[in-house]
C-alpha positions in Angstrom: 75.0 -13.0 -35.5 72.5 -10.2 -34.3 70.9 -9.9 -30.9 68.2 -8.1 -29.2 68.0 -7.9 -25.2 64.6 -9.5 -24.2 64.9 -9.2 -20.2 68.1 -7.7 -18.2 67.9 -9.8 -15.4 70.8 -7.7 -13.9 68.3 -4.6 -13.7 66.8 -4.5 -10.3 62.8 -4.3 -11.8 63.7 -7.4 -13.7 61.6 -9.7 -11.9 59.0 -7.2 -11.6 55.6 -8.1 -13.2 56.7 -11.9 -13.2 54.4 -14.7 -11.1 55.2 -18.1 -9.7 52.7 -20.5 -10.8 53.2 -23.6 -9.1 51.5 -26.7 -8.8 49.3 -25.7 -6.0 46.4 -24.9 -8.5 46.2 -28.3 -8.5 46.6 -29.1 -5.0 50.4 -29.5 -4.8 52.7 -27.9 -2.5 56.0 -27.0 -4.1 57.3 -23.4 -3.9 58.9 -20.8 -6.2 60.2 -17.5 -6.6 62.1 -15.3 -8.8 63.8 -12.4 -7.1 66.9 -10.3 -7.5 70.0 -11.3 -5.7 72.9 -9.5 -5.8 74.0 -9.1 -9.6 71.1 -11.3 -11.3 67.8 -12.6 -10.9 67.2 -16.0 -9.4 64.5 -18.8 -10.4 64.4 -20.9 -6.9 62.2 -22.7 -4.8 61.4 -26.6 -3.8 59.3 -29.0 -6.1 57.2 -31.7 -4.0 56.2 -34.7 -5.2 53.3 -34.7 -2.5 49.7 -34.1 -3.1 50.0 -35.1 -6.8 52.6 -32.1 -7.3 55.6 -31.9 -9.4 56.5 -28.4 -11.2 57.3 -25.2 -10.1 57.1 -22.0 -12.8 57.2 -18.1 -13.3 55.3 -16.3 -15.6 56.1 -12.5 -17.1 53.5 -10.4 -17.4 52.2 -10.1 -20.4 53.8 -8.1 -23.2 55.2 -7.4 -26.7 58.5 -9.0 -27.0 59.1 -8.2 -30.4 60.5 -11.7 -31.6 59.3 -11.0 -35.3 62.3 -11.7 -37.6 64.4 -13.3 -34.8 65.8 -17.4 -34.6 65.6 -18.4 -31.4 66.2 -16.9 -27.2 69.4 -17.0 -25.6 69.6 -17.7 -22.1 72.1 -16.2 -20.2 72.6 -18.4 -16.9 74.3 -20.6 -14.0 72.0 -23.6 -12.3 72.0 -26.6 -10.4 72.5 -29.1 -13.4 68.6 -29.8 -13.8 66.4 -30.1 -16.6 64.1 -27.1 -16.7 62.3 -25.5 -19.7 61.8 -22.6 -21.5 57.8 -21.7 -21.9 56.6 -19.1 -24.6 52.5 -18.7 -24.4 51.1 -16.6 -27.9 48.3 -15.4 -25.8 48.0 -13.9 -22.3 45.2 -16.6 -21.2 46.4 -18.2 -17.7 45.3 -21.6 -19.2 46.2 -22.7 -22.6 48.8 -23.8 -25.2 52.2 -23.3 -24.2 55.7 -23.7 -26.6 58.1 -25.3 -24.3 61.9 -26.2 -25.5 63.9 -28.4 -22.6 67.2 -27.5 -21.4 69.9 -28.6 -18.7 70.8 -25.7 -16.4 74.9 -25.7 -16.5 76.7 -25.3 -13.0 79.2 -22.2 -14.7 77.8 -19.5 -16.2 77.0 -20.1 -19.6 74.6 -19.4 -22.6 72.4 -21.7 -23.4 70.5 -21.2 -27.1 67.1 -22.2 -27.9 66.1 -22.3 -31.3 62.1 -21.0 -31.6 61.8 -24.4 -34.2 62.6 -26.5 -30.9 59.5 -24.8 -29.2 56.7 -27.6 -29.2 53.4 -27.0 -28.3 51.9 -28.3 -25.0 48.7 -28.3 -22.5 49.5 -29.2 -19.0 52.9 -30.8 -20.3 50.8 -33.2 -22.6 52.0 -32.8 -26.3 49.3 -31.0 -28.8 50.0 -32.0 -32.1 47.2 -30.1 -33.6 48.3 -26.6 -32.4 49.0 -23.7 -34.4 52.8 -23.4 -35.5 55.0 -21.0 -33.0 54.8 -18.0 -34.1 57.3 -15.4 -32.7 55.9 -12.4 -33.3 52.6 -13.4 -31.3 54.7 -14.1 -28.4 52.8 -12.2 -25.0 54.1 -14.4 -22.1 57.9 -16.0 -21.5 58.2 -18.4 -18.5 60.4 -20.6 -17.2 59.2 -24.6 -15.4 61.1 -27.3 -13.4 59.1 -30.5 -13.8 59.7 -33.9 -14.6 59.4 -35.0 -11.0 62.5 -33.6 -9.9 61.5 -33.4 -6.6 63.9 -31.0 -4.2 65.3 -27.5 -4.0 66.1 -25.9 -7.1 68.4 -22.3 -8.2 68.5 -21.0 -11.3 70.5 -18.0 -11.5 69.8 -15.4 -14.5 71.5 -12.5 -16.1 70.3 -12.1 -19.2 67.4 -13.2 -22.1 68.6 -12.0 -25.5 66.4 -12.7 -28.8 68.9 -13.9 -31.6 69.0 -14.3 -35.4 71.3 -16.2 -37.2 73.1 -14.8 -39.6 71.8 -14.4 -43.4 74.3 -14.4 -46.3 
């Protein structure tokens, strides 16, 4: 299997350029942050269902992630057993179609592999059946989200995000 490092979450500048985009954009009161803590970057905060809220997220600055030819993304992480979503956007616009795949954050440090074929187009959490097919060559931003009405504190420790290509025979 071939791998390419997309984000080294152990680097001192790993969180630079990432922004929190929480339900405050629609009147909610959830709050999150992405910050280096020791040898890892941590996505943490509190999800509140008050005022119609219920999600917290972080998103990278627009970049060329050079994902063409790869089969998926693999996160090295440790978490709290909650459900999260990996987000990928094909443009740098603030709002629009987001391709998402859900994963459960393991409590012990391990890897979670997300094949590109599992990414589903959504807009504000709703399916978009007529969206363009996912194209890894066009990924402009990446992000993480916790929602699905999972109120309370959360913590996701991130070590690495790699693109992978399955072995070809």
